[in-house]
C-alpha positions in Angstrom: -1.1 26.7 -19.4 -1.1 26.0 -15.7 1.6 24.0 -14.1 0.7 21.1 -11.8 3.0 19.3 -9.3 1.4 15.8 -9.2 2.6 13.5 -6.4 2.4 9.9 -7.5 3.8 6.6 -6.2 6.1 5.0 -8.9 8.0 3.1 -6.2 7.6 -0.4 -7.8 9.6 -3.6 -7.7 12.4 -4.0 -10.2 14.6 -6.9 -11.5 17.9 -6.3 -13.3 16.9 -2.6 -13.9 13.5 -3.5 -15.4 10.1 -3.0 -13.7 8.8 -6.3 -12.5 5.3 -5.1 -11.3 3.9 -1.9 -12.7 0.6 -2.1 -10.8 0.9 1.3 -9.0 2.1 3.1 -12.1 -0.7 1.8 -14.2 -3.3 3.0 -11.7 -1.9 6.6 -11.9 -2.2 6.8 -15.7 -5.9 7.7 -15.7 -5.1 10.7 -13.4 -2.3 11.9 -15.7 -4.5 11.6 -18.8 -7.4 13.4 -17.0 -5.2 16.4 -16.1 -3.6 16.5 -19.6 -7.2 16.9 -21.0 -7.7 19.8 -18.6 -4.6 21.4 -20.3 -2.2 21.2 -17.4 1.5 20.8 -17.8 2.3 18.1 -15.3 5.4 17.7 -13.2 5.5 14.2 -11.8 7.0 13.7 -8.3 7.8 10.3 -6.7 10.4 8.5 -4.7 11.9 5.2 -5.9 13.5 2.8 -3.4 16.9 3.8 -2.1 18.6 7.0 -3.1 21.0 5.3 -5.6 18.1 4.2 -7.8 17.2 6.5 -10.7 14.0 6.7 -12.7 15.3 5.6 -16.2 13.1 2.5 -16.4 10.0 4.4 -15.2 10.7 7.1 -17.7 10.8 4.6 -20.6 7.7 2.8 -19.3 5.7 6.1 -19.1 6.7 7.2 -22.6 5.6 3.8 -24.0 2.2 3.8 -22.1 1.4 7.5 -22.6 2.7 7.6 -26.2 4.4 11.0 -26.0 7.8 12.5 -25.2 8.3 13.0 -21.5 11.1 15.2 -20.2 13.2 13.4 -17.6 15.1 15.6 -15.1 17.8 13.1 -13.9 19.5 13.7 -10.6 18.6 16.2 -7.9 15.9 18.9 -8.2 17.3 21.9 -10.1 17.8 25.0 -8.0 15.7 27.2 -10.3 12.5 26.5 -12.2 13.0 25.3 -15.8 10.6 25.8 -18.7 9.5 23.2 -21.1 7.2 22.9 -24.1 6.4 19.2 -23.4 3.2 18.5 -21.4 4.8 16.0 -18.9 8.0 16.4 -16.9 9.3 13.6 -14.7 11.5 14.5 -11.8 14.0 11.8 -10.7 13.8 9.9 -7.4 13.0 12.5 -4.8 15.1 10.7 -2.3 18.2 11.8 -4.2 17.5 15.0 -2.3 18.2 14.8 1.5 15.5 17.4 2.1 12.7 14.9 1.1 12.9 12.4 3.9 14.0 15.2 6.4 10.8 17.0 5.5 12.9 20.1 4.9 10.8 23.3 4.5 13.3 24.8 2.1 13.3 21.8 -0.1 9.5 21.9 -0.3 9.6 25.6 -1.1 12.0 24.9 -4.0 9.7 22.2 -5.3 6.8 24.6 -5.2 8.6 27.1 -7.5 7.9 24.6 -10.4 4.1 24.7 -10.2 0.9 26.7 -9.8 -1.0 23.9 -8.0 -0.2 20.7 -6.1 -2.2 17.5 -6.3 -1.5 14.6 -4.1 -2.6 11.4 -5.7 -0.2 9.1 -3.8 -2.3 7.6 -1.0 0.2 4.7 -0.6 3.0 7.0 0.7 0.8 9.6 2.5 1.4 8.2 6.0 5.0 9.5 5.7 5.9 13.0 6.9 8.1 13.8 4.0 8.5 17.1 2.2 6.6 16.3 -0.9 3.7 15.0 1.2 3.2 17.3 4.2 5.3 20.5 3.5 4.6 21.2 -0.2 0.9 22.0 0.5 2.0 24.9 2.6 3.3 26.7 -0.5 0.7 26.0 -3.2 -3.1 25.6 -3.6 -3.5 21.9 -2.9 -6.0 19.1 -3.2 -6.2 15.3 -3.3 -6.3 13.5 -6.6 -8.9 11.1 -8.0 -7.0 7.9 -7.1 -6.4 9.1 -3.6 -10.2 10.0 -3.2 -11.1 6.5 -4.5 -8.9 4.9 -1.8 -10.6 6.9 0.9 -14.1 6.1 -0.5 -13.5 2.3 -0.8 -11.5 1.8 2.4 -14.0 3.8 4.4 -16.5 0.9 4.0 -14.3 -0.7 6.7 -15.6 1.7 9.3 -19.2 0.4 9.1 -18.8 -3.1 7.7 -21.6 -5.4 6.7 -21.9 -8.4 9.0 -20.6 -11.0 9.4 -17.2 -9.4 8.8 -13.8 -11.0 8.5 -10.4 -9.4 8.9 -7.4 -11.4 7.6 -4.0 -10.2 8.6 -0.7 -11.9 7.8 3.0 -11.1 7.1 4.9 -9.9 10.2 5.5 -6.8 12.4 2.6 -7.0 14.9 3.4 -3.4 15.8 2.1 -2.2 12.4 -1.0 -4.4 12.6 -1.9 -3.9 16.3 -3.8 -0.6 15.9 -6.0 -2.1 13.2 -6.5 -5.3 15.1 -7.5 -3.4 18.2 -9.9 -1.1 16.3 -11.6 -4.0 14.5 -11.7 -6.2 17.6 -15.0 -4.6 18.7 -16.5 -4.6 15.2 -15.3 -7.8 13.5 -17.0 -11.1 13.7 -13.8 -13.0 12.8 -10.1 -12.1 12.8 -7.8 -14.6 11.2 -4.1 -14.2 11.9 -1.7 -15.9 9.6 1.9 -15.7 8.3 4.8 -15.0 10.7 2.3 -13.0 12.8 0.5 -16.2 13.7 3.8 -17.7 15.1 3.9 -14.9 17.7 0.3 -15.5 18.7 0.8 -19.3 18.8 4.0 -18.9 20.9 2.4 -16.6 23.4 -0.6 -18.9 23.7 1.8 -21.6 24.8 2.1 -23.6 21.5 5.4 -25.1 20.3 6.5 -23.4 17.1 9.9 -25.0 16.9 12.5 -22.7 15.3 9.9 -20.5 13.6 10.3 -16.8 13.6 8.3 -15.0 16.4 8.5 -11.4 17.5 9.7 -10.5 21.0 6.8 -8.3 21.8 3.9 -8.6 24.3 0.5 -9.0 22.7 -2.2 -7.4 24.9 -4.1 -10.1 26.8 -7.4 -8.8 25.5 -6.2 -9.4 21.9 -4.2 -12.6 22.5 -7.1 -14.5 24.0 -10.0 -12.9 22.1 -12.5 -15.5 20.9 -12.6 -13.6 17.6 -9.0 -14.4 16.9 -8.5 -17.5 14.7 -5.1 -19.0 14.1 -3.8 -21.6 11.6 -4.4 -25.3 12.7 -1.8 -27.0 10.4 1.4 -26.0 8.7 3.9 -26.6 6.0 7.2 -27.0 7.8 10.8 -27.5 6.9 13.7 -28.1 9.3 11.2 -27.4 12.2 10.3 -24.0 10.8 6.8 -23.0 9.8 6.7 -21.6 6.2 3.0 -21.7 5.4 -0.4 -22.8 6.5 -1.8 -26.2 5.5 -5.0 -27.7 3.9 -7.0 -27.8 7.2 -6.4 -24.1 7.7 -7.4 -23.4 4.1 -10.7 -25.2 4.9 -11.2 -23.0 8.0 -10.7 -19.9 5.9 -13.0 -21.2 3.2 -15.8 -21.6 5.7 -15.2 -18.1 7.2 -15.3 -16.7 3.7 -18.7 -18.4 3.0 -20.1 -16.8 6.2 -18.8 -13.3 5.6 -20.3 -10.2 3.9 -17.3 -8.0 4.3 -13.7 -9.2 4.0 -10.5 -7.1 4.5 -7.1 -8.7 3.8 -3.6 -7.4 4.5 -0.5 -9.7 4.6 0.5 -13.0 3.0 -0.2 -16.2 4.8 3.1 -17.9 4.0 6.6 -17.1 2.8 5.4 -16.6 -0.8 8.7 -15.1 -2.0 10.3 -18.5 -1.3 7.5 -20.5 -3.0 5.4 -21.2 0.0 2.2 -19.8 -1.4 -0.4 -22.5 -0.8 -2.2 -20.7 2.0 -2.2 -17.3 0.3 -3.3 -18.7 -3.1 -6.0 -21.0 -1.7 -7.5 -18.1 0.3 -7.4 -15.7 -2.7 -9.2 -18.5 -4.8 -11.8 -19.0 -2.1 -12.6 -15.3 -2.2 -13.6 -15.7 -5.9 -16.6 -17.8 -4.7 -17.8 -15.1 -2.3 -20.4 -12.3 -2.8 -18.9 -10.4 0.1 -17.4 -7.0 -0.4 -13.6 -7.8 -0.6 -10.7 -5.5 -0.1 -7.0 -6.4 -0.2 -3.9 -4.3 0.3 -0.2 -4.5 1.2 2.7 -4.8 -1.2 3.4 -8.5 -0.8 -0.3 -9.3 -0.8 -1.0 -7.4 -4.0 2.1 -8.9 -5.7 0.9 -12.4 -4.9 -2.6 -11.7 -6.1 -1.3 -10.3 -9.4 1.1 -13.3 -9.8 -1.9 -15.7 -9.3 -3.9 -13.6 -11.8 -6.8 -13.3 -9.2 -7.4 -9.5 -9.2 -11.0 -10.2 -10.4 -11.7 -11.8 -7.0 -11.7 -8.4 -5.3 -13.9 -5.4 -5.2 -11.0 -3.2 -4.5 -7.2 -3.6 -4.3 -5.5 -0.8 -2.4 -2.2 0.7 -3.5 -1.3 1.1 0.2 0.4 -1.1 2.7 1.5 0.9 5.7 -0.8 3.8 4.5 -3.8 1.5 4.3 -3.1 0.1 7.8 -2.7 3.6 9.3 -5.8 5.0 7.5 -8.0 2.1 8.7 -6.7 2.5 12.3 -6.9 6.3 12.6 -9.2 7.4 9.8 -6.6 9.8 8.4 -3.1 10.2 7.1 -0.4 12.9 7.4 -0.9 13.7 3.7 -4.7 14.2 4.2 -4.2 16.4 7.2 -1.6 18.6 5.4 -4.2 19.4 2.7 -7.1 19.8 5.1 -5.2 22.6 6.9 -5.3 24.5 3.6 -9.1 24.6 3.5 
């Protein structure tokens, strides 16, 4: 029986030690079942939040869903390979090992001693140059997994979108969204900017945003004043701080959705975690009436969509946040390049 090291992303939100959103884990289950049918012994690799967090809750969840005993190797990676009769072995949080984030070659080599083949099915973390993503392929025959390939296939529709096309970006951190915005500026018909990101645009366009959060960065003039950029026109405010977009903005987005044949969305349009979810929810609902090809991604965005129960309104929901943005901006990821070098 061949041994497979399978890189997955089980880094999901928790509350009081329990999983609060198992979206990413559930998406990996078909891959695990597929390789079990192919008679592989599977060693699961993932990180999980900060180093102090262990995989106890993930272990219980997996055993329940896969209905079989799963060996859980709690703590750091053992120094020598261990042998098991069980078909699935779950390593604990990789970030318990300093070598993971440091992309330590020796740590990757130690990981490699546990398997005969490496499969990366963790698109959502493959923008990170960590040992289990970019160094492990140097020591084993390696390939991308089915979930990873699906991400590439679906997101690649962005590179040649049907027109009219609409990009909706929210949240904050313009630095992470700027490459995507710049790339899409020439292709998109409309780019709607919402969330805290819109505050920065509004402020630099000379609008009064009160005490609202805005980044201290310089948006390129070409982007700032592009006629394709559309900003919120009304807001939900509290103590002179913008928390969400209002009904007039929801109407603008609804009209844009009606016109569009391709829609890509990343980032919530209000502070959903504090209950300001009108803008985000009304947009997600409007998408349900559209026949456009619709893609959404980003941790907060996906969490909101799932909380609203509106997953059916999308053709594809990406597991990636930062990875999705980087792939769309550059056409590749560190994890893809690491495996390409093997072929």
